[in-house]
C-alpha positions as CSV (number, residue, x, y, z in Angstrom):
1,M,130.2,282.1,105.2
2,Y,131.0,282.5,108.5
3,A,129.9,279.8,110.9
4,S,129.1,280.1,114.4
5,F,129.7,277.1,117.1
6,C,129.6,276.6,120.5
7,L,129.6,273.4,123.3
8,L,127.1,273.4,125.9
9,G,127.4,272.5,129.6
10,H,127.4,273.3,133.2
11,P,129.7,273.9,134.7
12,L,132.6,274.6,132.2
13,G,135.5,276.3,133.8
14,H,138.4,275.6,131.9
15,S,137.9,273.5,128.4
16,L,139.5,272.6,125.6
17,S,136.9,272.8,123.0
18,P,137.2,276.2,121.8
19,F,141.2,275.2,121.3
20,L,140.6,272.1,119.2
21,H,137.8,273.4,117.1
22,R,139.5,276.7,116.0
23,R,142.2,274.4,115.2
24,L,140.4,271.7,113.4
25,M,138.4,274.9,112.1
26,A,141.9,276.5,110.9
27,L,142.9,272.8,109.0
28,A,139.5,272.6,107.3
29,A,139.6,276.8,106.0
30,V,136.4,277.0,107.5
31,D,135.6,280.6,108.8
32,G,134.3,280.9,111.9
33,D,134.8,280.6,115.8
34,Y,133.9,278.4,118.7
35,T,132.5,279.7,122.4
36,L,131.1,277.9,125.5
37,Q,127.7,278.4,126.7
38,D,127.9,277.6,130.2
39,I,123.9,277.2,131.0
40,D,122.6,276.9,134.3
41,P,119.8,273.6,134.7
42,G,117.2,275.7,135.7
43,V,116.7,277.1,132.8
44,F,118.4,274.7,130.4
45,S,115.4,274.0,128.1
46,E,114.5,277.5,127.7
47,D,118.4,278.6,127.0
48,A,119.1,275.9,124.7
49,V,116.7,276.1,121.9
50,R,116.8,279.7,122.1
51,L,120.8,279.6,121.2
52,L,120.4,276.4,118.7
53,K,118.6,279.2,116.4
54,T,121.9,281.2,116.7
55,V,124.3,278.9,115.8
56,N,125.2,276.1,113.0
57,G,125.6,273.6,115.8
58,C,127.3,272.8,119.2
59,N,128.6,270.1,121.0
60,V,127.0,269.4,124.3
61,T,128.7,267.6,127.5
62,I,127.4,267.2,131.5
63,P,125.0,267.4,132.3
64,Y,123.2,267.8,129.4
65,K,123.7,264.6,126.7
66,Q,120.5,263.1,127.2
67,A,118.7,266.5,128.3
68,I,119.2,267.8,124.8
69,V,117.5,265.0,123.2
70,P,113.6,266.4,123.8
71,L,114.5,269.7,122.4
72,L,115.9,268.1,118.9
73,D,114.1,267.3,115.7
74,R,115.3,263.9,115.2
75,L,118.7,261.6,116.1
76,E,120.8,260.0,114.0
77,G,123.4,257.2,114.1
78,K,124.8,256.1,117.6
79,A,122.9,259.1,119.0
80,A,119.6,257.2,118.5
81,L,120.8,253.6,119.6
82,Y,122.6,255.6,122.9
83,Q,119.8,258.0,123.6
84,T,122.8,260.1,124.3
85,V,124.2,263.2,122.3
86,N,127.3,265.0,122.0
87,T,126.9,267.0,118.8
88,V,124.3,269.0,117.7
89,A,123.8,270.1,113.8
90,V,121.5,273.3,112.8
91,T,120.1,272.3,109.2
92,A,117.5,273.6,107.1
93,D,115.8,270.8,108.2
94,G,115.9,271.5,111.7
95,T,118.2,270.0,114.5
96,V,119.8,266.9,114.3
97,G,122.0,265.3,117.8
98,Y,124.8,262.5,116.9
99,N,127.3,261.3,119.4
100,T,130.7,261.4,118.1
101,D,131.9,260.0,121.5
102,A,131.9,256.4,120.6
103,E,133.7,257.3,117.3
104,G,136.2,259.0,119.5
105,F,136.8,256.2,121.4
106,L,137.1,254.0,118.8
107,Q,139.9,255.8,117.7
108,A,141.4,256.2,120.9
109,L,142.2,252.7,121.4
110,R,143.1,251.8,117.8
111,R,146.1,254.7,118.0
112,A,146.9,252.7,121.3
113,D,146.9,249.5,119.8
114,I,144.5,248.5,122.8
115,P,141.8,245.7,121.0
116,L,138.2,245.9,122.3
117,Q,138.0,242.6,122.5
118,G,137.2,239.6,125.6
119,R,136.5,240.4,129.2
120,V,135.7,244.1,129.9
121,R,135.6,245.7,133.2
122,L,134.0,249.4,133.7
123,L,134.2,252.0,136.4
124,G,131.3,254.1,136.4
125,A,127.3,253.9,135.0
126,G,126.6,257.5,133.6
127,G,127.1,258.8,129.6
128,A,130.3,258.0,129.0
129,A,130.0,254.5,130.4
130,T,127.0,253.9,128.1
131,V,129.1,254.4,124.9
132,F,131.8,252.7,126.4
133,A,129.5,249.7,127.4
134,C,127.5,249.6,124.7
135,E,130.7,249.6,122.0
136,A,132.1,247.1,124.0
137,A,128.7,244.7,123.8
138,L,128.7,245.2,119.8
139,N,132.1,244.1,119.7
140,G,131.6,240.9,121.5
141,C,132.7,242.0,124.6
142,E,131.5,240.5,128.0
143,V,131.0,243.7,129.8
144,T,131.2,244.0,133.8
145,I,130.5,247.2,135.3
146,H,132.7,247.1,139.0
147,K,131.6,248.0,142.4
148,P,129.4,250.8,140.9
149,R,128.2,253.4,143.3
150,N,124.8,253.8,141.9
151,L,123.2,250.5,141.8
152,R,120.3,251.8,140.1
153,A,122.6,253.6,137.7
154,A,124.2,250.5,136.7
155,E,120.9,248.4,136.4
156,V,119.6,251.0,133.8
157,L,122.7,250.8,131.8
158,C,122.6,246.8,131.8
159,A,119.6,247.4,130.5
160,R,120.2,249.7,128.0
161,V,123.5,247.5,126.9
162,R,120.7,244.3,126.2
163,D,118.5,246.7,124.0
164,V,121.7,247.7,121.5
165,A,122.7,244.1,121.3
166,P,120.9,241.8,122.8
167,H,122.5,238.3,122.8
168,A,125.7,240.4,124.8
169,V,126.7,239.6,128.2
170,C,126.5,242.5,131.0
171,R,126.8,241.9,134.5
172,I,127.4,243.9,138.0
173,A,130.0,242.9,140.3
174,T,129.2,244.4,143.3
175,E,132.1,242.3,145.0
176,D,135.7,241.7,143.9
177,D,136.5,238.5,142.2
178,D,139.4,237.0,140.5
179,E,138.6,237.3,137.0
180,A,141.2,237.8,134.4
181,I,140.4,241.2,132.6
182,D,141.2,242.4,128.9
183,L,140.2,245.9,129.6
184,L,139.6,247.9,132.1
185,L,138.0,251.0,130.8
186,N,137.7,254.4,133.3
187,A,134.3,256.8,132.9
188,T,134.3,258.3,136.2
189,P,136.0,261.6,136.7
190,V,138.0,259.8,139.8
191,G,141.8,261.1,139.6
192,M,140.8,264.8,137.0
193,H,142.6,267.5,138.3
194,P,142.9,269.0,140.8
195,H,142.2,265.6,142.5
196,T,145.1,264.0,140.9
197,E,145.9,261.9,143.6
198,D,142.9,260.0,143.5
199,C,142.3,256.7,142.1
200,P,139.1,254.6,140.4
201,A,141.1,251.1,140.8
202,D,142.7,249.5,143.4
203,D,146.0,247.3,142.7
204,R,144.1,244.2,143.3
205,L,142.3,244.8,140.5
206,L,144.9,246.6,138.4
207,T,147.0,243.7,138.3
208,R,144.1,241.4,136.1
209,C,143.9,244.1,133.6
210,A,145.6,243.7,130.5
211,A,145.0,247.0,129.3
212,V,143.7,250.4,130.7
213,F,142.0,252.8,129.0
214,D,141.1,256.4,131.1
215,A,138.8,258.5,129.3
216,I,140.1,261.7,131.8
217,Y,142.6,263.6,130.1
218,N,143.6,266.0,132.6
219,P,146.2,265.2,133.9
220,R,148.0,263.4,131.2
221,T,149.1,260.3,132.8
222,T,146.4,259.7,135.9
223,R,147.0,257.7,139.1
224,L,145.1,255.3,137.3
225,L,147.2,254.6,134.4
226,E,150.6,254.7,136.4
227,R,149.4,252.3,138.6
228,A,148.2,250.1,135.6
229,A,151.4,250.5,133.8
230,A,153.4,249.8,137.1
231,S,151.3,246.5,137.0
232,G,152.5,245.9,133.7
233,A,149.2,246.9,131.4
234,K,149.1,248.8,128.6
235,T,147.7,251.8,128.6
236,A,146.0,255.1,127.6
237,G,145.0,258.1,128.4
238,G,141.6,260.4,127.4
239,M,143.4,263.4,125.1
240,A,143.3,261.2,122.0
241,M,139.3,260.8,122.7
242,L,138.5,264.2,123.3
243,V,140.6,264.8,120.1
244,C,139.3,262.4,117.5
245,Q,135.5,263.0,118.7
246,A,136.1,266.9,117.8
247,A,137.3,266.1,114.6
248,A,134.2,263.8,114.1
249,A,131.7,266.7,114.8
250,Q,133.8,268.4,112.6
251,T,133.1,266.3,109.8
252,L,129.3,266.3,110.8
253,W,129.5,270.0,110.4
254,H,131.5,270.5,107.1
255,G,132.1,267.0,105.5
256,V,135.6,267.9,106.2
257,T,138.5,264.8,106.9
258,F,142.0,265.2,108.6
259,R,144.7,263.7,108.3
260,A,146.5,261.0,110.5
261,D,149.6,263.2,111.3
262,D,147.7,266.2,111.4
263,I,145.3,264.8,114.6
264,D,148.8,263.6,116.2
265,T,149.8,266.9,116.5
266,L,146.8,268.6,117.4
267,I,146.7,265.7,120.6
268,E,150.3,266.7,121.5
269,D,149.6,270.7,121.3
270,A,146.4,270.0,123.2
271,Y,148.6,268.3,126.0
272,R,150.8,271.5,125.9
273,E,147.6,274.0,125.4
274,M,145.8,271.8,128.9
275,E,149.6,272.3,130.9
276,V,149.2,276.3,130.3
277,S,145.4,276.7,130.9
278,F,145.2,274.5,133.9
279,A,148.6,275.5,135.6
C-alpha cells in the first residue's frame, strides 16, 4: 500500500527531510513518498487538520512543535512528557503525537562517545533546548541555562525540567562564572548557514568544556565546534541527530529497524546532499 508522509513547518526552504525519509523508506522497502508542507502561521490549525486527513504521518518542525499538540487525539512517550511533538502517526484510532528528537539526540551523543553526565551547560531555551535539558536531567545531570536572551523562556524551561525530573538541578546563569563544564549543548540557530561566522559561545566558556554538541548540521563544522576543538573539547555536530530522529520516526510509522552501518552511510550521504542543496 502506498504511504504518504510530509514535513510541516514554516519557513521550510531547503530541507534534507525528503532526502532522508525517501532513503529510509527505500531501505525499509516501503512504497511511498515524503513531501514538504510549508503552512503559514495564520492558517496553521485549519490547514494542518485538513492535511492530517490525507497523509499516513508527518514530521513537525519550527514553529509548530507545540502548536500541533492541541490538534492531536493523544500524545505518547516523550511527547506527552515534554508537550512537544516532532512526529505524528495517523492511525485508525486517530492522530498520535510522538517526539523522536530525544532519541536522535541520545543516539548522536552515543555515536560521538560523549557521555550525558555531570554539569551540562545549555545554550537556548526553546523546543530543542527543552528536549536537551529534560534528557540531561533524567540522566542525573546538573543543568545550567547559560545567559539566556529570553529570561522568561528560561524560567519556563527550568519549571518544565523540574516537572519531568523533580529532584533535578536546573538553574539559570545570567553572568559568566568559572564552573567546569562536562558538556555544552547548543540548541540555538546561531552559526547556522548562511551565518556561519557567528558563534553562540566565547572562548572563556569553551575552555571550560570537556565536550560540545551542536544541534546545527549545516555547516558540518560550525564555528562553535571549530573553536571548541581548538580548546581541546570533544565535539559532535547535529547531522547524526537529524538522521537518527528520522529513522526513529520511520520505526514508529512502519515498525522497521535500521542497521547501524546503513545509518552511518546515510549520515555521510546527507552531508554530501547538503553541500549540493545549499551550494
